[in-house]
N, C-alpha and C positions, 0 to 999 in steps of 0.2 A: 448521609452516610460518609464517614471519613475513611480514607485508605490508610492502612498502617504500613508505612514504608519498611519497617523491620521485617514484616511477614513477606513482603514482595521481594526484598533482598535475599531472604532465606530461601525462597522458592527458586530464584534465579541462580543462587549458588548451588543448590541441590541439582538443578537441571544441568549446570555446567559440569559438576562432578560426574553425573551419570553420562553425559556426552563423552567425557574422557574415558570412562570405563567401557562404553559401548563401542569405541573405536577399535578395541582389540578383537572383535568378533571374527575378523578375517583369518586370524591365526588359531581359532578354536579347534580343539580336538574333539573326538567323539565322546559323548557323555558316558557311554557304557564302559569305556576302557579306563576310566579314571579310578584310582584307588579310593578306598573309603576315606571320607573326610574326618578331620580331627574334631572332637566334640566342641572345643573352644572356638574353632573356626565356624562351626555350624551355629553356635550360639551368637557369635558376633554377626553372622549373616542374617539370622532371624531377628535379632534385636535392633540392628543398626542399618544394614545395607538394604534389606527388603522394605522397611518403612521409607527410607530415603528414595528408593527406586519407585515406590508407589507415588510419592509426592512429585518426583521427576516426570513420571508418566502423565499425571494430571496436569502439571505445568506445561509439559510438551504439547498436550492436547489443546490447552488454552492458547499457546503460542501458534499452534497449527491453525486454529480457528481465526486468529487475528491475521496470520500471514497467508491464508488460503486464497484470497482474491489476487494477491501478488504472485503467488506460485502458479495460479491458473493462467494469469497473463504471461508468465514466463514459460509455461508448459512443463513445469516440473512438480506438479501436485503430488505425484506418487513418491518422488524422492523426498519431498518435505514430510509426507506422512511417515515414511520409513525412518527418517532421521529423528524426527521430533516425537513420534508416538510408538511405532512398532519396535524399534531397537530397545528403548528403555523398558517397554512392557515385556518383551521377550527376556531381557536380562533379569527382570524382577520376578516374573511369574512362570517361566518355562525352564529356567536353569535349576539343576539339582541343588538342594540346600548345602552350603559349604563348599561348593565347587565353583570357584571364581574363574577358572580357566575354561570351563565348559559353557559356551554361550550359543544356544540354538539360533540358527539363522531365521529371519522373519518368514521366508518362503518355505523353509524346511519343515516337513511334517514327520512326526514320529509314529 
């Protein structure tokens, strides 16, 4: 079985883009207070951002599996999980469609 370097590079780039987007979560506003999203923004979110987020979540999980022994030795397994898996998953699956500023926190329940 041969590894396709282009696919791996695409996954790494997607994960890097999602990591940059997930860094804004500390400044997120309440989702309920947001005005109605533009239909074009919602379409772009559904067609581009959500699939990229799904790929970033899967790639983050794979990276977490690879790095978990090192994170366990360093005592920061929870931080690694939050950064690599939970933040991209929350951004992809819990955020309202078309609302890029509304990013639910990993520990926050609605």
